[in-house]
C-alpha positions in Angstrom: 46.3 -6.1 -61.0 45.5 -9.8 -60.5 46.6 -9.6 -56.7 43.7 -6.5 -56.4 41.4 -8.7 -58.4 41.7 -11.4 -56.4 41.5 -9.2 -53.0 38.2 -8.1 -54.5 37.1 -11.6 -54.9 38.0 -12.9 -51.6 36.2 -10.0 -50.4 33.3 -10.6 -52.3 33.0 -14.4 -51.5 33.3 -13.6 -47.3 30.3 -11.2 -47.8 28.5 -13.8 -49.6 29.4 -16.1 -47.5 28.4 -14.4 -44.6 25.3 -13.4 -46.0 24.4 -17.4 -46.7 25.7 -18.3 -42.9 24.0 -15.4 -41.1 27.6 -14.2 -39.5 27.9 -10.4 -40.3 31.3 -9.4 -41.2 33.3 -7.5 -38.2 34.1 -4.9 -40.7 30.4 -4.3 -41.5 29.4 -4.2 -37.9 31.6 -1.4 -36.6 29.2 1.6 -37.3 25.9 -0.5 -35.5 28.3 -1.2 -32.5 29.6 2.6 -32.0 25.6 3.4 -32.2 24.7 0.7 -29.7 27.5 2.3 -27.7 26.0 5.4 -28.1 22.6 4.1 -26.8 24.1 2.5 -23.3 25.8 5.8 -22.9 23.0 7.8 -22.7 20.8 4.7 -20.8 23.8 5.1 -18.0 23.2 8.6 -18.0 19.4 8.7 -17.9 20.1 5.9 -15.3 22.3 8.0 -13.5 20.4 11.4 -13.1 16.8 9.6 -12.3 18.7 7.6 -9.1 20.3 11.1 -8.1 18.8 12.6 -5.3 19.0 16.2 -6.2 16.5 16.4 -9.2 13.4 16.5 -7.9 10.6 14.3 -9.0 7.0 13.1 -8.7 4.8 10.4 -9.7 1.4 10.9 -11.6 -0.8 9.1 -13.8 -0.2 9.7 -17.7 -2.7 7.3 -19.8 -3.9 5.3 -17.0 0.0 4.3 -15.7 2.0 5.9 -12.9 5.1 7.5 -14.4 8.1 9.2 -12.4 8.5 12.8 -13.9 10.9 16.3 -13.1 10.0 19.4 -14.4 12.2 21.4 -17.6 14.0 24.0 -15.2 14.8 21.6 -12.2 16.7 19.7 -14.7 18.7 22.5 -16.0 19.5 23.4 -12.4 20.3 20.2 -11.8 23.0 20.0 -14.5 24.3 23.3 -13.7 24.7 22.1 -10.2 26.2 18.3 -11.0 28.4 18.9 -14.5 30.4 15.9 -13.6 27.7 13.7 -14.9 28.7 15.0 -18.6 31.6 12.5 -18.2 29.6 10.0 -18.5 28.5 10.5 -22.0 32.0 10.6 -23.4 32.6 12.2 -26.5 29.2 14.0 -26.3 30.0 15.1 -22.6 30.7 18.7 -24.4 27.0 19.1 -25.3 24.2 21.7 -23.9 21.8 20.8 -21.5 19.0 21.4 -24.0 20.8 18.8 -26.7 21.3 16.2 -23.9 17.4 16.1 -23.3 16.3 16.4 -26.4 18.9 13.3 -27.1 16.7 11.5 -24.3 13.3 12.6 -25.9 14.5 11.2 -29.6 16.0 7.9 -28.0 12.3 7.2 -26.3 14.1 7.6 -22.5 12.2 10.8 -22.0 8.3 11.8 -23.2 7.4 15.4 -22.7 4.1 15.4 -21.2 1.6 18.4 -20.2 -1.2 18.7 -17.0 -4.2 17.7 -18.0 -6.3 20.7 -15.9 -5.1 23.5 -17.1 -7.9 25.9 -15.7 -7.3 27.0 -11.7 -9.8 25.0 -9.6 -12.4 27.1 -7.2 -10.4 28.2 -4.2 -6.8 28.2 -5.7 -4.9 31.2 -6.7 -2.4 29.2 -9.3 -1.8 25.9 -10.8 -0.8 22.9 -9.0 2.9 22.9 -9.0 3.2 19.0 -9.7 -0.1 18.3 -11.3 -1.4 14.1 -10.3 -2.6 13.9 -14.2 -0.1 14.4 -17.3 -0.9 14.2 -20.7 1.4 13.3 -24.1 2.3 16.9 -25.3 2.5 17.2 -29.1 5.7 18.8 -29.5 8.7 16.3 -28.2 11.2 19.1 -27.9 12.7 20.3 -24.2 11.4 23.2 -22.6 11.8 25.0 -19.4 9.0 27.0 -18.8 6.0 24.7 -17.3 7.0 21.6 -19.2 7.2 18.2 -17.4 9.2 14.9 -18.5 8.5 11.5 -17.9 11.0 8.6 -17.8 10.0 6.2 -19.7 12.0 3.3 -18.8 11.3 0.5 -15.9 14.1 1.6 -13.1 15.9 -1.0 -11.8 15.1 -2.2 -8.3 17.5 -1.5 -5.2 18.6 -4.7 -3.5 16.8 -3.7 -0.5 13.2 -4.0 -2.6 14.1 -7.6 -3.7 15.0 -8.6 -0.1 11.8 -6.6 1.5 9.8 -9.1 -1.6 11.1 -12.2 0.2 10.7 -11.1 3.5 7.1 -10.2 3.1 5.8 -14.0 3.1 8.1 -14.6 6.2 6.5 -12.1 7.8 2.8 -12.9 6.9 3.2 -16.3 8.0 4.7 -14.8 11.5 1.5 -13.2 11.9 -0.5 -16.5 11.5 1.6 -18.2 13.8 0.7 -15.3 16.8 -1.4 -17.6 18.7 1.0 -19.9 19.5 3.8 -17.1 20.9 4.9 -17.4 24.1 3.2 -15.1 26.3 6.1 -12.9 27.0 6.6 -12.4 23.2 2.2 -12.0 22.9 2.7 -9.1 25.4 5.5 -7.4 23.5 3.8 -7.7 20.3 0.4 -6.4 22.1 1.9 -3.4 23.6 4.4 -2.4 20.8 1.6 -2.3 18.0 -1.1 -0.5 20.9 1.5 2.0 21.0 2.3 2.5 17.6 -1.6 2.9 16.8 -1.8 5.4 19.7 1.1 7.4 18.3 -0.3 7.7 14.9 -3.9 8.7 16.4 -3.2 11.0 18.7 -0.5 12.6 16.0 -3.6 12.9 13.4 -5.9 14.4 16.1 -3.0 17.0 17.2 -2.4 17.8 13.6 -6.4 18.6 13.0 -6.9 20.4 16.3 -4.1 22.7 15.1 -5.4 23.2 11.8 -9.1 23.9 12.9 -7.8 26.2 15.3 -5.8 28.1 12.9 -8.4 28.1 10.0 -11.1 29.3 12.5 -8.2 32.1 14.5 -6.3 33.1 11.6 -7.9 31.9 8.4 -4.6 30.2 7.5 -4.2 26.7 5.9 -1.7 25.4 8.5 -1.5 21.5 7.9 2.0 20.2 10.1 3.1 16.9 8.5 1.4 17.6 5.6 2.4 14.4 3.7 1.5 11.8 6.4 -1.6 10.7 4.6 -0.1 10.9 1.3 -0.6 7.7 -1.1 2.6 8.4 -2.8 5.6 9.9 -1.3 8.9 9.5 -0.3 9.9 8.4 3.0 11.5 11.8 3.6 8.6 13.5 2.5 6.1 11.6 4.6 8.0 12.4 7.9 8.2 16.3 6.8 7.3 18.5 9.6 6.5 21.9 8.0 3.5 22.6 6.8 3.8 24.2 3.3 3.2 27.5 1.9 -0.4 28.5 2.1 -1.8 28.8 -1.8 -5.2 28.7 -0.9 -7.9 31.9 -0.5 -8.7 33.1 2.7 -12.2 31.9 4.1 -14.8 34.3 4.7 -15.2 35.3 8.5 -19.3 34.2 8.3 -17.2 30.9 7.7 -14.9 30.3 10.5 -17.6 32.2 13.0 -19.9 29.5 11.6 -17.7 26.4 12.3 -16.7 27.9 15.6 -20.2 27.3 16.8 -20.6 24.1 15.2 -17.0 22.7 17.0 -18.4 24.0 20.7 -21.7 22.4 19.9 -20.2 19.2 19.4 -18.0 19.3 22.2 -20.5 20.3 24.4 -23.0 17.3 22.6 -20.1 14.4 23.3 -19.1 16.0 26.7 -22.9 15.7 27.7 -23.6 11.8 26.6 -20.2 11.0 27.9 -20.1 7.7 29.7 -20.2 7.6 33.4 -17.5 6.1 35.6 -19.5 2.3 36.0 -20.0 2.0 32.0 -16.3 2.8 31.7 -15.3 0.1 33.9 -17.7 -2.1 32.8 -16.0 -1.4 29.1 -12.9 -1.6 30.6 -13.6 -5.3 32.1 -15.0 -6.7 29.3 -12.0 -5.2 26.8 -9.1 -6.9 29.2 -11.2 -10.2 29.5 -11.2 -10.4 25.5 -7.3 -9.6 25.7 -6.9 -12.2 28.5 -8.5 -15.0 26.4 -6.2 -14.0 23.3 -3.2 -13.8 25.3 -3.7 -16.9 27.2 -4.8 -19.0 24.1 -2.5 -22.1 23.7 -2.8 -25.3 21.4 -2.6 -27.4 24.4 -5.8 -25.4 26.3 -7.5 -25.6 23.5 -6.8 -29.4 23.0 -8.1 -29.8 26.4 -10.8 -27.5 26.4 -12.0 -30.0 23.1 -11.3 -33.5 25.4 -13.5 -31.9 28.2 -16.2 -30.9 26.0 -16.2 -34.8 24.3 -16.3 -36.4 27.4 -19.2 -34.1 28.5 -21.2 -34.6 25.3 -20.4 -38.4 26.0 -22.0 -38.4 29.5 -24.9 -36.6 28.5 -25.4 -39.0 25.5 -25.3 -41.9 28.4 -27.2 -40.3 30.7 -30.5 -39.7 27.9 -29.8 -43.2 26.9 -30.1 -44.5 30.3 -33.5 -41.9 30.9 -34.8 -43.2 27.5 -34.4 -47.2 28.5 -35.8 -46.7 32.1 -38.7 -44.5 30.7 -39.5 -47.7 28.0 -39.2 -50.2 31.0 -42.0 -48.0 32.7 -43.8 -47.8 30.2 -44.1 -51.4 29.3 -44.4 -52.3 33.5 -47.6 -49.8 33.4 -49.0 -51.2 30.3 -49.1 -54.8 31.5 -50.2 -54.2 35.1 -53.3 -52.1 32.9 -53.9 -55.4 30.8 -54.2 -57.1 34.6 -56.8 -54.7 35.6 -58.6 -55.0 32.7 -58.7 -58.8 33.0 -59.6 -58.9 36.6 -62.5 -56.4 36.7 -63.7 -58.7 33.6 -64.0 -61.4 35.6 -65.7 -59.5 38.5 -68.4 -58.6 35.8 -68.9 -62.1 34.7 -69.6 -63.2 38.6 -71.4 -60.7 39.1 -74.0 -61.7 36.4 -74.1 -65.2 37.1 
């Protein structure tokens, strides 16, 4: 009994000392550590799922904030195809997909959202598959039917993005130093940029022509490279070639006929007012002169040009000064001659009078 009483006193002293010093008892921290471990497990699971390329996701605006989100049915199919990811959850590996999603919602790793526009827009047959604007759903419970879920944690930045952030200032400095590059390097950069620009403009013109022809002739909305002008798209989605499924309403034949006539009139008008060969030659010569001035510029030529300009200015100033002095001298001589003439006339007048 005495030993047990002494042990209790020692425990009481340890607990009071830990409270006073701010140090926790290891035995009392065990539940907290287990809870933190569980949170870390679900955090690792969420990061792994988010970084996986097979989970289809998009970006949208949620309360003036850009978020990455996915659909509930896509999450269910993703977990069926990748059950090995449940091993990250350790003791919770046997949970169902719905229970895992609800756990992520409870830990604020996910938030359920709903589309802002709930009515079909004019000219559309159904609601958008991936809405661009979302709002928070009142009930934070997992569902497969027309449910969207946004990630709430900040995604870890990959290494290539970090390296790219250091590369951008170097690229900016290199662009600013373009005038002092060697002539061959200037030519290489000029033709490369002109080729890329020509490729982009040709691609946009070709896809617009195909869309216009298909819309007028067939009444179909056919956009090759449908995401080439998208503001938010992955690199794979950006260069997707095949058009999306046409979900828009078929246009009326009167509208198609009207735009066909307008297109023919515009083509005839442009052909009638096209510049002749002489005008094209003048424009080409002017542009080639501008390009040659840019390519042939160098600091030595600029300094020599400044020195020549300064020499011309100094010579002009000296000539002006000499001409001013000569003009002043001639004016003085003229005034003296006029004075002598006046005196002579006065004397002659006096002699005549006498």
